[in-house]
PASEBA-1860 file (N, C-alpha, C; in nm, 3 decimals):
! residues 135
1> MSGLKTTT> 17.927/17.085/-5.455/17.976/17.084/-5.592/18.127/17.067/-5.593 ~ 18.179/17.008/-5.491/18.323/16.993/-5.480/18.379/16.905/-5.592 ~ 18.294/16.833/-5.665/18.338/16.749/-5.774/18.374/16.827/-5.900 ~ 18.341/16.957/-5.903/18.371/17.038/-6.021/18.521/17.062/-6.030 ~ 18.570/17.068/-6.151/18.712/17.092/-6.174/18.736/17.242/-6.176 ~ 18.813/17.287/-6.078/18.848/17.429/-6.071/19.000/17.442/-6.057 ~ 19.048/17.557/-6.096/19.190/17.590/-6.081/19.203/17.692/-5.969 ~ 19.289/17.664/-5.872/19.312/17.759/-5.763/19.408/17.868/-5.812
9> LFNEKYCE> 19.364/17.992/-5.803/19.444/18.106/-5.848/19.512/18.179/-5.734 ~ 19.453/18.169/-5.615/19.500/18.244/-5.498/19.454/18.166/-5.376 ~ 19.544/18.148/-5.279/19.506/18.072/-5.160/19.580/18.125/-5.038 ~ 19.508/18.199/-4.957/19.560/18.251/-4.831/19.464/18.209/-4.721 ~ 19.502/18.227/-4.596/19.417/18.183/-4.485/19.282/18.257/-4.482 ~ 19.274/18.373/-4.543/19.153/18.454/-4.540/19.070/18.447/-4.668 ~ 19.128/18.396/-4.776/19.057/18.395/-4.904/19.118/18.292/-4.999 ~ 19.031/18.222/-5.069/19.074/18.132/-5.176/18.995/18.171/-5.300
17> VRYDEENK> 19.065/18.192/-5.411/18.999/18.225/-5.537/19.027/18.112/-5.634 ~ 18.919/18.057/-5.690/18.927/17.948/-5.786/18.855/17.989/-5.914 ~ 18.894/17.924/-6.024/18.832/17.950/-6.152/18.776/17.820/-6.208 ~ 18.648/17.821/-6.236/18.580/17.709/-6.300/18.573/17.743/-6.449 ~ 18.670/17.691/-6.524/18.681/17.727/-6.666/18.565/17.672/-6.748 ~ 18.518/17.553/-6.715/18.408/17.493/-6.791/18.281/17.577/-6.783 ~ 18.248/17.625/-6.664/18.127/17.705/-6.645/18.152/17.855/-6.651 ~ 18.279/17.893/-6.668/18.318/18.035/-6.677/18.272/18.113/-6.553
25> IVIARWKG> 18.313/18.062/-6.435/18.274/18.124/-6.308/18.399/18.142/-6.222 ~ 18.416/18.260/-6.164/18.520/18.283/-6.065/18.455/18.268/-5.927 ~ 18.523/18.194/-5.840/18.470/18.161/-5.708/18.567/18.214/-5.602 ~ 18.517/18.296/-5.512/18.599/18.345/-5.401/18.539/18.293/-5.271 ~ 18.620/18.225/-5.191/18.576/18.177/-5.059/18.646/18.263/-4.954 ~ 18.566/18.339/-4.882/18.616/18.430/-4.779/18.610/18.361/-4.644 ~ 18.715/18.382/-4.562/18.726/18.309/-4.436/18.761/18.401/-4.320 ~ 18.690/18.386/-4.210/18.725/18.453/-4.085/18.687/18.600/-4.080
33> FLTLEQIT> 18.767/18.674/-4.003/18.748/18.818/-3.985/18.838/18.889/-4.085 ~ 18.779/18.963/-4.178/18.856/19.022/-4.287/18.894/19.167/-4.260 ~ 19.021/19.197/-4.285/19.068/19.335/-4.277/19.051/19.400/-4.414 ~ 19.066/19.530/-4.418/19.057/19.603/-4.545/19.164/19.554/-4.642 ~ 19.287/19.536/-4.594/19.396/19.491/-4.682/19.365/19.353/-4.741 ~ 19.313/19.263/-4.658/19.281/19.129/-4.707/19.171/19.132/-4.813 ~ 19.068/19.210/-4.787/18.957/19.213/-4.883/18.997/19.281/-5.013 ~ 19.081/19.385/-5.007/19.124/19.449/-5.131/19.215/19.357/-5.211
41> TGCKVVND> 19.300/19.281/-5.142/19.387/19.185/-5.211/19.304/19.077/-5.281 ~ 19.210/19.016/-5.209/19.125/18.913/-5.268/19.040/18.966/-5.382 ~ 18.984/19.084/-5.364/18.900/19.145/-5.469/18.981/19.175/-5.595 ~ 19.109/19.214/-5.579/19.192/19.240/-5.696/19.211/19.111/-5.778 ~ 19.232/18.999/-5.710/19.246/18.871/-5.781/19.116/18.839/-5.855 ~ 19.001/18.859/-5.788/18.871/18.834/-5.851/18.854/18.925/-5.972 ~ 18.880/19.054/-5.956/18.863/19.149/-6.066/18.953/19.115/-6.185 ~ 19.080/19.081/-6.156/19.172/19.045/-6.265/19.124/18.921/-6.339
49> TIKNNKLT> 19.071/18.824/-6.265/19.021/18.702/-6.327/18.900/18.732/-6.415 ~ 18.810/18.816/-6.365/18.692/18.857/-6.443/18.737/18.926/-6.572 ~ 18.828/19.022/-6.558/18.873/19.100/-6.672/18.948/19.014/-6.774 ~ 19.042/18.933/-6.727/19.126/18.853/-6.817/19.049/18.744/-6.890 ~ 18.939/18.696/-6.831/18.862/18.587/-6.892/18.725/18.631/-6.941 ~ 18.697/18.763/-6.931/18.569/18.820/-6.973/18.450/18.744/-6.911 ~ 18.459/18.726/-6.778/18.359/18.648/-6.706/18.238/18.734/-6.670 ~ 18.122/18.672/-6.671/17.999/18.740/-6.633/17.940/18.685/-6.503
57> LHISDQSL> 17.999/18.574/-6.451/17.943/18.505/-6.335/18.045/18.491/-6.223 ~ 17.997/18.512/-6.099/18.086/18.506/-5.982/18.011/18.444/-5.864 ~ 18.080/18.356/-5.792/18.027/18.304/-5.665/18.113/18.363/-5.554 ~ 18.047/18.430/-5.461/18.114/18.481/-5.342/18.072/18.391/-5.227 ~ 18.160/18.297/-5.193/18.132/18.200/-5.088/18.169/18.261/-4.954 ~ 18.068/18.297/-4.879/18.089/18.363/-4.750/18.049/18.272/-4.634 ~ 18.045/18.140/-4.663/18.002/18.044/-4.562/18.098/18.036/-4.443 ~ 18.224/18.074/-4.462/18.322/18.071/-4.352/18.358/18.210/-4.302
65> LKVLSKEA> 18.288/18.311/-4.351/18.312/18.449/-4.312/18.262/18.472/-4.171 ~ 18.337/18.552/-4.094/18.293/18.590/-3.959/18.233/18.731/-3.963 ~ 18.318/18.831/-3.979/18.269/18.969/-3.981/18.355/19.050/-4.076 ~ 18.291/19.142/-4.147/18.364/19.238/-4.229/18.387/19.364/-4.145 ~ 18.510/19.413/-4.142/18.536/19.537/-4.070/18.459/19.651/-4.137 ~ 18.440/19.759/-4.063/18.370/19.876/-4.118/18.441/19.926/-4.244 ~ 18.574/19.928/-4.239/18.653/19.973/-4.354/18.633/19.881/-4.474 ~ 18.626/19.750/-4.448/18.604/19.654/-4.557/18.465/19.674/-4.617
73> QEFLTGTW> 18.365/19.698/-4.533/18.229/19.723/-4.582/18.228/19.849/-4.669 ~ 18.296/19.954/-4.623/18.300/20.079/-4.699/18.372/20.061/-4.833 ~ 18.479/19.981/-4.834/18.550/19.954/-4.959/18.456/19.884/-5.058 ~ 18.385/19.782/-5.011/18.295/19.707/-5.099/18.187/19.798/-5.156 ~ 18.121/19.875/-5.071/18.010/19.959/-5.119/18.059/20.080/-5.197 ~ 18.173/20.136/-5.158/18.219/20.259/-5.222/18.311/20.240/-5.340 ~ 18.383/20.129/-5.343/18.485/20.110/-5.446/18.462/19.985/-5.530 ~ 18.452/19.869/-5.464/18.451/19.743/-5.538/18.333/19.730/-5.632
81> FGQVDKLV> 18.212/19.763/-5.586/18.097/19.750/-5.675/18.107/19.844/-5.794 ~ 18.171/19.959/-5.776/18.196/20.048/-5.887/18.294/19.989/-5.987 ~ 18.394/19.917/-5.936/18.492/19.852/-6.024/18.427/19.742/-6.106 ~ 18.351/19.653/-6.040/18.293/19.541/-6.116/18.181/19.587/-6.206 ~ 18.121/19.700/-6.174/18.017/19.756/-6.260/18.074/19.792/-6.397 ~ 18.204/19.824/-6.401/18.269/19.860/-6.527/18.319/19.736/-6.603 ~ 18.322/19.622/-6.537/18.362/19.497/-6.602/18.239/19.434/-6.666 ~ 18.254/19.315/-6.721/18.140/19.249/-6.787/18.057/19.164/-6.691
89> LKKIAILV> 18.093/19.164/-6.562/18.023/19.082/-6.463/17.874/19.116/-6.460 ~ 17.790/19.012/-6.464/17.645/19.031/-6.467/17.575/18.975/-6.343 ~ 17.629/18.866/-6.285/17.561/18.801/-6.174/17.660/18.757/-6.066 ~ 17.621/18.782/-5.940/17.696/18.734/-5.825/17.602/18.650/-5.740 ~ 17.638/18.523/-5.721/17.565/18.437/-5.628/17.643/18.439/-5.497 ~ 17.574/18.472/-5.390/17.639/18.482/-5.259/17.597/18.363/-5.174 ~ 17.695/18.281/-5.140/17.672/18.169/-5.050/17.685/18.223/-4.909 ~ 17.574/18.229/-4.837/17.569/18.302/-4.710/17.642/18.230/-4.598
97> AEDIFAQA> 17.689/18.312/-4.505/17.759/18.263/-4.388/17.661/18.206/-4.286 ~ 17.707/18.110/-4.211/17.626/18.057/-4.102/17.623/18.154/-3.985 ~ 17.731/18.230/-3.968/17.743/18.324/-3.857/17.645/18.441/-3.876 ~ 17.560/18.464/-3.777/17.457/18.567/-3.789/17.516/18.707/-3.801 ~ 17.630/18.732/-3.736/17.694/18.864/-3.745/17.753/18.886/-3.884 ~ 17.807/18.781/-3.943/17.858/18.790/-4.080/17.744/18.815/-4.177 ~ 17.631/18.747/-4.157/17.513/18.770/-4.243/17.470/18.916/-4.235 ~ 17.471/18.973/-4.115/17.432/19.113/-4.099/17.527/19.205/-4.175
105> SVNKVNML> 17.658/19.179/-4.169/17.757/19.259/-4.243/17.731/19.253/-4.392 ~ 17.709/19.131/-4.441/17.687/19.111/-4.585/17.558/19.179/-4.630 ~ 17.453/19.164/-4.552/17.325/19.227/-4.587/17.338/19.378/-4.592 ~ 17.416/19.435/-4.500/17.437/19.580/-4.500/17.510/19.624/-4.627 ~ 17.614/19.551/-4.665/17.688/19.583/-4.786/17.595/19.575/-4.908 ~ 17.516/19.469/-4.917/17.427/19.452/-5.032/17.322/19.561/-5.039 ~ 17.270/19.603/-4.925/17.167/19.709/-4.924/17.226/19.844/-4.965 ~ 17.352/19.871/-4.928/17.413/20.000/-4.956/17.475/20.008/-5.094
113> SKYNELQM> 17.491/19.895/-5.159/17.558/19.892/-5.289/17.465/19.940/-5.399 ~ 17.523/20.020/-5.486/17.448/20.069/-5.602/17.514/20.009/-5.726 ~ 17.435/19.941/-5.805/17.490/19.879/-5.925/17.384/19.886/-6.033 ~ 17.430/19.891/-6.156/17.339/19.908/-6.269/17.281/19.776/-6.315 ~ 17.354/19.701/-6.395/17.304/19.576/-6.454/17.333/19.454/-6.367 ~ 17.415/19.470/-6.265/17.459/19.357/-6.184/17.344/19.301/-6.100 ~ 17.324/19.169/-6.110/17.223/19.100/-6.030/17.293/19.023/-5.919 ~ 17.235/19.025/-5.799/17.291/18.951/-5.687/17.181/18.870/-5.621
121> NTVQTEEQ> 17.220/18.751/-5.572/17.124/18.664/-5.505/17.196/18.589/-5.394 ~ 17.136/18.581/-5.276/17.194/18.503/-5.167/17.127/18.367/-5.163 ~ 17.209/18.263/-5.148/17.161/18.125/-5.147/17.230/18.047/-5.035 ~ 17.183/17.925/-5.012/17.230/17.845/-4.899/17.333/17.739/-4.936 ~ 17.341/17.699/-5.064/17.435/17.593/-5.103/17.507/17.631/-5.233 ~ 17.621/17.566/-5.256/17.694/17.591/-5.380/17.614/17.545/-5.501 ~ 17.539/17.437/-5.485/17.453/17.388/-5.593/17.352/17.495/-5.634 ~ 17.294/17.563/-5.534/17.198/17.671/-5.563/17.268/17.788/-5.632
129> CYFWLKQ> 17.393/17.815/-5.597/17.470/17.920/-5.665/17.479/17.890/-5.814 ~ 17.522/17.768/-5.847/17.536/17.729/-5.988/17.401/17.733/-6.060 ~ 17.298/17.682/-5.996/17.166/17.680/-6.058/17.120/17.821/-6.092 ~ 17.131/17.914/-5.996/17.086/18.050/-6.019/17.172/18.121/-6.124 ~ 17.302/18.102/-6.117/17.391/18.169/-6.214/17.363/18.124/-6.357 ~ 17.328/17.997/-6.375/17.308/17.943/-6.509/17.168/17.970/-6.565 ~ 17.081/18.031/-6.488/16.945/18.063/-6.538/16.952/18.175/-6.638
END
């Protein structure tokens, strides 16, 4: 779906956050081995974008992710999901990593996360992310 028009809001070697204004979707592409500081910085940009634009849809592109540190996993399960639960976010499409160890990290985070109305789905392509989010 690289043909979609998005605005880059944040771009570092570990994370790129883009906004698809037409479809009202915030997209975060996570890259490599993430530290707690990197994940909290990227998540703050995502949260601010959700809040400022009243977004309900998010794509977490983890196709280039290697491994989440234990601290990063604990932040996501203990803090981040609680933060987005208070926002208007309703659906997160997760584009899964090719790396089997990264998939294991992500699956652990998703299993440990407690959320009320938030729906999450893991998919293989960006096209599938858009399709599921728009259902």
